[in-house]
N, C-alpha and C positions, 0 to 999 in steps of 0.2 A: 610352558607356552613357547611357541616358536619365536626366536629372535629375528624379527623382520630385517633389521639392519644387517645381520650376518647373512641371511638368506640372499640378499641382493648386494652383497659387499662388492662384487666385481663392477656392477653398474655404478655404485656410489663412488667408487674410486676413480671413475672416469671424469669427474669434474661437475661443475655447477650446471652446465647445459644439460647433461645427461640426467642429473638428478631432477631438474625441473621438468624435463620431458617425461620422465617416469611418473611424476606426480600428475602431470597434465593428462596422461593416458590412463589414469586410475590404477596404476600398478603399485602405488605406495600411498598410504593415508595415515601413517604414524606420526610420531613427534619428529621434529627436524633438528633437535639438539645434536651437535656433533657433525652435521652436514655442512657442505658449502664452505669449506675452510677458506678464510680470507675474504669472503663475500658477505654483504649485508643481508641479514634476515629481517623481515618486516612483519609487524602486526598490521592488521587491516581493520578499517572501519568504513562501511559503505552506507550512505544515507541518502534520502530524498533531498534534492537540491534546496528545498525551502528551509532545511535545517543546517545547511552546509556552513553558512557564515558564522552562526553561533558556535558550531563545533570547531571551526577553524580558530576562532578566538579562544576557545577552551584550550586547545593545544598550545597556542601562543602564550597563554597565561600560566600554563603548567608544563614547561619544556622538559623538566627532569623526568616525569613519568611519561610524557608525550613528545619525545624528540621527533619532530615531524620531518620525514624523509622526502615527502612529495605529495602532491594533490592532483587528482585528475581533473580534466575539464568535464562538465556535465555530460553524461551519457557515454563518455569515452571509457574504455576498459584498459587503457594503457596509461602509464605515468612515465614519460620519456626519461626522467631523472633516474629511473630504476633499471633502464636497459631497453633496447629496441625490441627484444623478443619476449618481454614479460607480458602475460595476459592475466589481468586481475581476476577474470572469471574462472580460470582453470588452474592457476599455478600455486595456490595455497593447498596444503595437504588436505584440509577439511575446513568447512565454513559452518558457522552457526547462523540460523535464520530466526530473528525475533519479531514477534508481533505484539505491539503494545507492552514491550518490556519482558515478555515471556518467551522462552525458547520454544519454537514451534518444531524445528527439526534440524538435523545436521546433514549436509550434503557435501559432495566432492566436486561439484561443477555448478556454476551459476548461470550457464548460458540460457537455460529456460526461464530463469527468474530475472534476468537483466532487463532494466528499463532505461528509457532515454533521459529520465530525470535524475538518475543516480550519480553521486559524486563519491569517489574513493579517496581515502586518506591512508597513506603508508607511514607507519610509525616504527622507529628503530626498536630492536629487540636485544635483550641481554644475552641471548645465545651467541651473539657476535663476538663478545670478548672471551667466551669460554675456551676457545681453542688456544688463545694466548696464555691463559692460566694453565691449561693442560700442558702446553709446551714448556711452561716454567715448572712443571712437576706438581701442580696443585690439582688434586683429583676433583672432578665434578661428579659427585655421588649419583645424581640422577642419570647422568650419561652412562656411568659404569653399571648402574642397575637397570638401564633401559626403561626408565619411566619418565613421565613428564615432570618437570621441575615443580616443587610445591609453591603455591601462590596463596597469599592471604589478604583479606580485607584488613585495613588498619583504621586507627582513630586519627590519622593525619589527614587534615582537610585539604581539598583542592580548592582553587579559585573558580567559582562558578561562572558560567556564561550561558544566558538563556536557560533552557531546560537542563543543561548539563552541569553536573557537580557531584558532590559526595566525597567519600573517603578515598585515599590513595590505596592502590593495590601494590604489594611488594612480592618479589620472588625471594626465596631463601636457599642458601647453600651452606653446608657445614665447612668451615675453614680452620686449619690449624692455627691456634692463637699466635704462635711465634712467627707466622707468615702474614699477619694482617697488614702490616705497613707495605709489604711487597705487593699484595693483592690490590690495595687501594691505589698504589702508584701505577700499576698496570691498567686498571680499569679507568683511571682518569684520562687515559689516552684514547678512549673510545666514546666520544660524545654522542654518537648516534645509538649507542647501546646503553644509555642511561648513566654512563660514567661511573664514578665511585659509589660505593654503597651509601645508603642514607642512615643506616642504624646497625650497630653491632651489639650482640648480647641480649639482655633481658627482653623477650618478646612482649611481655605485658606492658612495657613502657610505651608501646605503639599500638596497644589494643588487641594483641594476639594472645589468646588464652591457652592454646594447645597446638604445639608444633606437629602433633600426630593427626591433626584434623584440618588439613588445608582446604581452602574454599575451591581451589582448582588444583589439578595435578595430584601427585601421590606423595605420601610422607617418605622421608629417607632417614637412614640410620646415622647416628653419630659415633665417631671413634674417640678414644681418650685424647684429651688435649684440644678438641675442636669446639668452636663456638658458632652459634647461628649468626649469619651475616645476611643482611637484607638490602636488596636493590629496588629502587623504583621500577615499576613493571608496566609494560604496555597493555596489560589487561585493565589498567585504570580507566582509559577511555571506554573500554567495553562495559565496565561497571557503570560508568556515567551514562552510557547509552541505554542500558537496562533501566536505570533510574528515570530517565527522560520519558520512557514508555512511548516511543514513536510508533506510528502505525506499521512501519517496516524499517528494520535495520539489519545489517549483515556484518558479521565480523569473522575473522579467522577463529577456528576452534583453539582454545589455549594450548600452546605447545606445538601447534601445527602451522608453521609460519610460511610466508611467501619468500622464496629465495630470489634475491635480486642479482643483477650483474655488476653492481657498483662495489667499490672497495669498502670494507668495513670501517675505515677511518673517515669516510665522507662526513662533511660538516652538516649538522641539522639546519633546517631553515631558520630556526630561532635558537641560537646558541644560549647556553646558560653558564653561570659561574660555578665551577666545581672545585674551588680551592678549599 
């Protein structure tokens, strides 16, 4: 299979603006792990305005899996907090369209579907801290393998708001056991990227039965001395939206994030205690 990241490496090396323009023009629709170094990547949730207040509260009640980076005004497809040139309708690599909780289709452009009653929520993504870990010499196996990070539903309950609730979703990365404390310390400095992991080791303790069968993304291999490490994941609100079974809801496709113009250390709207 052709490695799309390698094919467009010259464009990707030009920086965040070029990367986002390439996505906007439909020239790239793959996962965005490893892109936009130093910049925030965002999960997206786009809902009819009548459900926006309940969803906003859901994010406030669950800041670890839902570190809210910004919210649009109704009908607006920009969130000024993310940068002046960011267009919510075109700048995520792929979008999932749901009708009553069921995936209807996947698209790369929302301009034909956009409505004046829609409200967009941008939620921080764990991809943001990965570059720091890689710079520290910690391999991100899914990036090295050019696959989407594995994500799993768990038995960890979220706090419900209106129709939104259900279990937390986590992303998983194999980490050398002797480097766990270093990884935790690095990740705590990225509050908009879910911060430190929420669980290390036995996946069954959080309701995961098989690491080779993720609910989203692809499985990755383990090397000797590595343990599974789990981070709260921005697909959690996507799962909550599916459970709510709204007439229409739109999210990013897992792994295909919105690249913003703000620094990855930006503070979330609702900070959490990560000690």
